[in-house]
N, C-alpha and C positions, 0 to 999 in steps of 0.2 A: 504494500500500500504506500502510495506516494504522499509526502507532506512537504509543505514549504513553510518555514518559520524563521523568525528572527534568530540570528546566530548568537550564541553566548560564548563566554570564555572557555567553556568545555569543548567548543568546536574548533578552537584555534589550530590545533595540530592538523585536523582534517582539512580545514580551509587552506592552510599552507601547502598541504599536499595537492590540493586542486590547483592552487596558483602555480605550483611547479609544472603541472601539465600545461597551463596557459602560457607560461613563459618559454616553453619549448617551441611554441607556435609564433612568438613575437620576435621580430628582428632586433628591436631596440633594448630588450630586457633579458636578464638571465636570473634564474632562480637563486635565491639565497635565503634558506629557511629561517635563519635568525632575523633577517630584515623583515621578511614577510610576517613572521609571528609578532614581532614588535609593532608593526603597523596595524595588523589585525586587532591586537589588544588595544591599541590607542583608539581605534574607531569604536570598538565595542564598549570600552570604558568611558568614552565621552560621546554619548548619543547626540549631542549637538553638532558633532563632526560629520556624522553619517550613519548609515544603516547597512547591515549585511544580512542578506537572506540566504539560507541554506536549504537546498532541496534534498530530500532523503527518499530512498526507495527502501521501505521498511526502516531499519536502523542504519543502513549504509548511506554515507554522504555521497550524493550523486552530482551535485552542482552547487554553484554559488553565484550571487550577483551582489555587487556593492554600489551604493550611491553615496557620494560625498556632497556636502551642502555648501553652497555659496550664495551670493546675491548678484543678480544680473541688473546692471544699470539699464541695459537695453529693454529688459522685460519689466523693470521697475519693481522687482521683488525677488523672492527666493527662486533659485534654480539648482539643479543637480548635475553632477558629473557621474556618469556611469563609469566607474573606475575599472572594475573587473567583472567579467562574466565568463564562466567556464562550466562546461558540463563534462563529466568523466566520459571518455570514449565509449564505455559500455552502455551508456544511457542516452546516446545521441540518436537522432532520427526517430524518436518515438513520441515527440510532442512535449517532453518535459522541459526542454529549453524554452519553448514558446510560453508554457505556463509559468515558468520561473520569471521570465522577462515581463510578462503581463502582470504578474503579482507586483513586481517592482514599479511598473508604470502606474498601476492602480493606486498603490501606496502613495507615490509621489503626488498624483492628482488629488487624492483625498486629503493630503496634508498641505495643499495650497502651493505646490511648486509649479512654476510657469513653464519650465522647459527641462528636458534632459538632453545633455550633450554627451558624446562619447568619441573616443578615438579607436581606430582599428587599423591594422596594417593595410596599406594600399593594395598589396598583393593577395590579401585574404578574401578572395571573391566570395567564398561560401559565407563568411561572417557578414560581409557587406550585403549580400542578398537576404540573409536572415534578418538583419536589422531593418532593411527596407521593407520586407514583408510585414514588419511590426509597425510601420509608419515613419521610420526615421528617413530623413532625406540628406543628401550630400550638401555640404556647405561650400560656399565660395571662399571660405577662409583657409589659410595654410597654417599648419602647426609649426611653431618654432620652439626650441627648448634650450635652456641654459642650465647645465648641471652645476650645482653648487656643492663641491666636496665638503663632507662633514668634517668640522674641525673640533678635535677633542680638547 
């Protein structure tokens, strides 16, 4: 039986494992379990930062989606970044990913968010088609990034 619920600190290790799968598919990122666990804890411990939903098939973690919160001056109010979405390969193509994403969209809509933005690799045509089927459209904007090395 499938369920989708808000992730808790007990889910951090499972979520980090799902992110390791995601980061093998992304050109710009590499998995680092300690970094992913630290970030996941930060989101879960500070709900004003964002929300993470975990999909389970029975007790098995099957996927996750995270929304991070910001304020859009263009929208004049709260907006979300869909930071991470991943479904374990064993659970793909059965509709669970669509249900998981729709859960996140409905949650954002019901909590007054005006927009959800996301980034995906330009070459990940399957992901782009998936998001487009859910109503996402391509933007005319280009992503630029400046990495700021952590200083201890």
